[in-house]
Phi, psi and omega in degrees: 000315179297320177295325180293315182297320177295325182289335185258358181302133183070009176261170179299321181296317178297321180296319179294319176297320181300318178299315180295323181289322184292317181292322178295321177298317182301316185291320176298322184289320182295317177300319179299315178296321176296320178298324181282334190298128173070019184260233187270183177300137187300332182285324176291318179300313181292322175302313181300315179297312178298325179299315183282332171301320179291317179303311190284331191271337186297315179287331180297310184296320186283325195237341190251338186235158175294151178280158186287152171274177186307313185299321183292327175304313180301317175295320183290329176295315176302314180299325180300310182290323181294312183290325177301315180297316174301311181300321181294313183295324178299310180299312181297328179289313176300333181289330186261330191222165186285157180303316186289347172268316186291314189298318176293325178298317183291317184286336176280328181288315190302312185293327181294312180298318183293322180299313182293325179292315177302323177296320182284314187277316187261358183061036183274147178242150180230139179284160178309316177302321177295317178297324172300320182296315175301321182289323180292313188285312176295317184292324179295319178297316179288324175295327175294325176295314180297323177300312181297320181295332177293340182266354181277147183236017179287170176306129188295325181290321183289325173299317181292327179291316179301317183291323178299313179295325178299313180298319180294323174298326174296316179302311178303324174303311178298315180298311181288327175301314181295313182300309187294324176297315181295322189290317183289335176291331180272347184285139176299323181228116181294327178288333176293314178302313182295315176307310183285329178300309184295329177289313181293316188281353179255015185265359187267306189286334174307317182288325176296316180295324176298315180299314179300312183296326178292333185270354183286144174285318177237081181290148176291167176290141184290318183302308177298325181292322176293322180297313178293328176300311181295318181297310179302318177299318180290324179291324178300324175302313181290314185290308180285319179295321178298316189284326176292325173294324177298318182285341175288317187265339183234197180279139179292317189292318183287327176295317183292327179286312188291332179294336180283358169291000174302334178295325174290318176305313179302317182294319181291325174297315175299321184290303191271333183256319180272352183068026179275153179280139178257306177080164186298322179294312179297318175306313178300313181296322177297320177299320182296320177294312179296327177292321177302316184294320181298318182291318176301325177289312180301317186296342181270359179268000000 
């Protein structure tokens, strides 16, 4: 399987697979967001997810895939610190502002920065139609954030702090997408890298969450938190693993942009499953985001 993936990297078949993987990752990320929405303290939720990621990844990393070489250990160390920074900014953003405000800001900022990074690092180029698609997608996501922001009644100072952390989170998305893409391309076996990646990058937040849990006056019940944690861990495999494999066989910038259609999937889940009202403005912005993804795909042909 690993040999086949490496053999189609950079080919037309690889580009088709990258599109499918990026969209699958987007859907998984939207489900992940719906799972998190309105649930527990963001620090505890992330800690529970990482706990299960570590538990599930440990036997795979130790017994089912090759161990990393010296170069991969260096990449894994870098991934640990970069993803810790991302998770930290997200927890701080969710702590200050609502999910519906934070999520679109992060997802709208990330692909634009990633595209420019992909141009510099991977020498990728984008057609004019694709640039129009990137503008439609990211612009639609950020306008959706502004729309959600207008409905918020929280403390203005807290909102500003939350938005600042959300923008920082978007930058961290671009950094980890670019770094992970470079690392998995250097790995002798991509599945070995993924298994060790999930293990190493999940060792930070369980300890932080446990410390926070013990200091709470009224801590939440453990069982529901753990159930959400294991569900989130399984979805994280699909979401993060899918987009990393997409950047292996296809273009990094295109995979990053297509993954942000998660905002559309999240809105559709809210509309059809959670019973949330969408309205004509949100429907228009969702269409704009979807149009951007289509243009990115059309432009590469």
